[in-house]
C-alpha positions, 0 to 999 in steps of 0.5 A: 317840815318835821309835821308835814314828813309826820303826818305822810306816814300817818296818812299812809299808815292810815290807808294801809290798815283801812285797805287790809280791813277791807280785803280780810287781811287784817282781823281774818279768822284761823282756818279750821283744824283740817287734822287729815292734813297733819304731816302732809307739808313734808314727804312720805319715803318709803323703801320698798326692798324684794329679791328678783328682778325688775322685768319679773311680775312683782318687780314689774308690780312694785314699780307700777305700785311706786307711780300709783302711791305718788300719782294718789298722794300728789307726790307727797308719798315717794316709794322707792324700789329696791330690786334683786336684793340691793338692799335686803335678800330672802334671809334677812328681809323680813328681820329688816322690816320688824326692825324699821329699817325697810318700810316695805317687803314683798316676801314669798308667802311660802317664804312668810309660813315660819312665821304664819304656819298656816299659810302653807294652805298656799304652797299645798299641791293641784291646790288650783287649777285655774288663775281665775280660782288664784284671783279669787281666793288671794283677792277676795275674802279668803285672802283677807281672812289669811293676811288678818292672820298676822294681826294677833302673831304680834309680829310688827307687820301689816298685810296689805295685800296678795300679789300673783306670779304663776304656776311652777314648773320644775326645771333639771340639770342631768335628767328631764322630767317626765314622770314623779318617778325621776325626782327620785334621789334628787337634789332639789331647792325648795322655800323654808316651807313644811309643805312644799318639803313634804312635796318632795319627800313625798317623790322621794327627793331630795329638798334643800332650803335655798337663798333665792339669791343664791340659787343661780350658783348654787345651780351652776355648781351642781350643789342642787340639781333641779329646782321649782319656778315660774316661767318669769323667774327661769327666764328673768334669772337665767336659771335656763343656762345652768338647768338643761331640762325643763317640765311645765307641769302647773303642780303648784304656785308662786305669789307674795304677801306684800308687808309693812312696818306696822309702827310706820303703818300706824304713824300715817295718816288716815288719808294718806292709808286710804291712798295707800290701800287704794293704789294696793287694790289697782296695783295688784288688778294690774298686776294679776294681768301682767303676770299672766302675760309676762308668763306667756312671754317668756315661756316662749323665750325658753322654748327659742332656748338652744340646749334647752328641752322644754317638755310638758307633762301628759295629762295622766302623769299629771294625775300619777304626780297629783296623787303620789302627793296626797299624803301632803295634804294628809300631813296639811291638816294633821299637823298644820291645819287651824282653821277652814281657811282649805274648806273655803278654798276648795268650794272655789276651786272645786268644778 
């Protein structure tokens, strides 16, 4: 009986061995090594922090980017978006990015001029005339040159691209701004850009640096009298509730640099990097059209608000305003300009 059982076991084992060899389960060669697959077995998480509302061009772009990254990486990378300064505000977000406390931020390029002074070229008043010109500059070779200026500064961040919000306009609390003379003496909020400060000093206003997250409160308490912003920001953040007047000036633009922590970026597999860059390019194109649409819609909403007056500065007054701001260009060329970026931009914007 024992011999029968032992013989049966041996027979079964032999059959299993034969079948395994036939099916290639034994003696199979290991799969070739693919370095592109390194690190793809676990999900990668990116925390993206920004300071504006979700229903703005930047807020919508951040959500679109998260969607496209997940799609293009087949779920290998998940982007968590934190809006409305819920994670970091515009005073501490860049330091957090450098330290690796957050992987991505989308600050205004005006805010970044503290670290990259040459980016103040984008703050020059009345530099752009159309959104097509802005698109060509921010998404073309000039935009690439501006992003490349981050590398030699060793800020421990990498620029992935520029996003656009829209043309800026002026709002005020007590008196309408029909001419640049109406700005005289007003305490006006500005971002920390010397070029923007010079812009308002040129019309005898009093530029005051205020965090975006604190702007509503400072307007409400009359700590400042006026501010510049896009229609989408003025509407989404409710600035029209604590200001009485808006003047359509299109005197400057508001845009953002999309930044990622450099060490984190370098840790990603090359395949993932390419997929993120592809998502960024697609988001940027989508975002430009979205910004145009949202600003048009929000401008119409602002015009329908009770007790909020929207005035369009005349063409003649815009020309006077632009002429008054000529010293800002002189300041930039004398104190800030380190390359020929302005010349390159002027080739694009000159009719």
